[in-house]
C-alpha positions as CSV (number, residue, x, y, z in Angstrom):
1,M,-82.1,38.1,126.7
2,R,-81.2,39.3,123.2
3,D,-83.0,38.0,120.2
4,E,-80.8,38.0,117.1
5,F,-80.9,36.5,113.6
6,S,-79.1,37.1,110.3
7,T,-80.1,36.9,106.7
8,H,-78.5,37.4,103.3
9,E,-80.3,39.6,100.8
10,V,-79.5,40.4,97.1
11,W,-80.6,43.8,95.9
12,S,-80.7,45.0,92.3
13,L,-79.6,48.6,91.7
14,E,-80.2,50.8,88.7
15,C,-78.5,54.1,87.8
16,Q,-81.0,56.7,86.6
17,C,-78.3,58.5,84.7
18,C,-76.4,55.9,82.6
19,G,-78.9,53.0,82.9
20,R,-76.4,50.6,84.4
21,V,-78.0,47.7,86.4
22,W,-76.0,45.6,88.9
23,Q,-76.6,43.5,92.0
24,E,-75.1,43.6,95.4
25,G,-75.4,41.2,98.3
26,Y,-75.9,42.3,101.9
27,G,-75.8,40.6,105.2
28,V,-78.7,41.8,107.4
29,R,-78.5,41.3,111.1
30,H,-81.7,41.8,113.1
31,V,-81.3,42.4,116.8
32,A,-83.8,42.9,119.6
33,D,-83.0,43.7,123.2
34,E,-84.8,42.5,126.3
35,R,-87.2,45.5,126.2
36,G,-88.2,44.7,122.6
37,H,-86.3,47.5,120.8
38,E,-85.2,46.4,117.4
39,A,-82.2,47.3,115.3
40,V,-81.1,46.3,111.8
41,V,-77.5,46.3,110.8
42,W,-76.6,46.0,107.1
43,T,-73.1,44.6,106.2
44,Q,-70.9,43.9,103.2
45,A,-67.7,41.8,103.7
46,G,-68.3,42.0,107.4
47,E,-68.3,45.8,107.5
48,P,-71.4,47.9,108.5
49,V,-72.7,49.8,105.5
50,Q,-75.8,52.0,104.6
51,P,-78.9,50.1,103.4
52,P,-79.1,49.8,99.6
53,W,-81.7,52.5,99.2
54,S,-79.6,55.0,101.1
55,G,-76.4,56.4,99.6
56,A,-75.6,54.1,96.7
57,D,-73.4,55.5,93.9
58,C,-73.2,54.1,90.4
59,P,-69.9,52.3,89.8
60,G,-70.0,53.3,86.1
61,C,-70.7,57.0,86.2
62,G,-70.5,57.9,89.9
63,A,-74.0,59.4,90.0
64,S,-76.0,59.2,93.2
65,T,-79.4,58.9,91.5
66,V,-79.7,55.1,92.0
67,S,-82.9,53.1,92.5
68,A,-82.8,49.9,94.6
69,F,-85.0,46.9,94.2
70,P,-85.1,43.8,96.5
71,Q,-84.5,40.5,94.8
72,G,-87.3,39.9,92.3
73,G,-88.0,43.6,92.1
74,R,-89.0,44.9,88.7
75,L,-86.3,46.9,86.8
76,R,-87.2,49.3,84.0
77,S,-85.6,48.5,80.6
78,A,-83.5,51.1,78.8
79,A,-86.2,51.4,76.2
80,A,-88.7,52.4,78.9
81,R,-86.5,55.3,80.1
82,T,-87.0,58.4,78.0
83,D,-83.9,60.1,79.3
84,A,-81.4,57.2,79.4
85,G,-77.9,58.5,79.3
86,V,-78.8,62.1,80.2
87,C,-77.9,63.3,83.6
88,R,-79.4,66.7,84.5
89,P,-78.0,68.7,87.3
90,P,-80.5,69.6,90.1
91,V,-82.4,72.9,89.6
92,E,-80.6,74.4,92.6
93,A,-77.3,74.1,90.8
94,L,-78.6,76.0,87.7
95,Y,-80.0,79.0,89.5
96,S,-78.2,80.9,92.3
97,P,-80.1,83.3,94.6
98,V,-77.1,85.6,94.4
99,P,-76.6,87.5,91.1
100,R,-73.3,87.2,89.4
101,K,-71.0,90.2,89.6
102,P,-69.7,91.7,86.3
103,P,-66.0,90.8,85.6
104,V,-63.4,93.3,86.8
105,P,-60.9,94.6,84.1
106,L,-57.4,93.6,84.9
107,Y,-55.7,96.8,83.4
């Protein structure tokens, strides 16, 4: 016998680059099989999606540095962020282990 129930959850998301805050609703289906193994399926508009803390992108600036908070979770205000509006590339993008080659003259 399978045990199954569904809930609806609203999550607040905050972009760490531009400071945008928005909410998204998710359908959450909890399923357990006859052996007691459990699985959770997250959906939006009936389609399976990643959980809100995994793989969310900002609809404003497209950055992937997004924090997720369950309903009632505390969001930081823009004044509390010291680097609001500043997106810094990861350190790996700034430094390459391979030295740059000098330009080759075209004449």
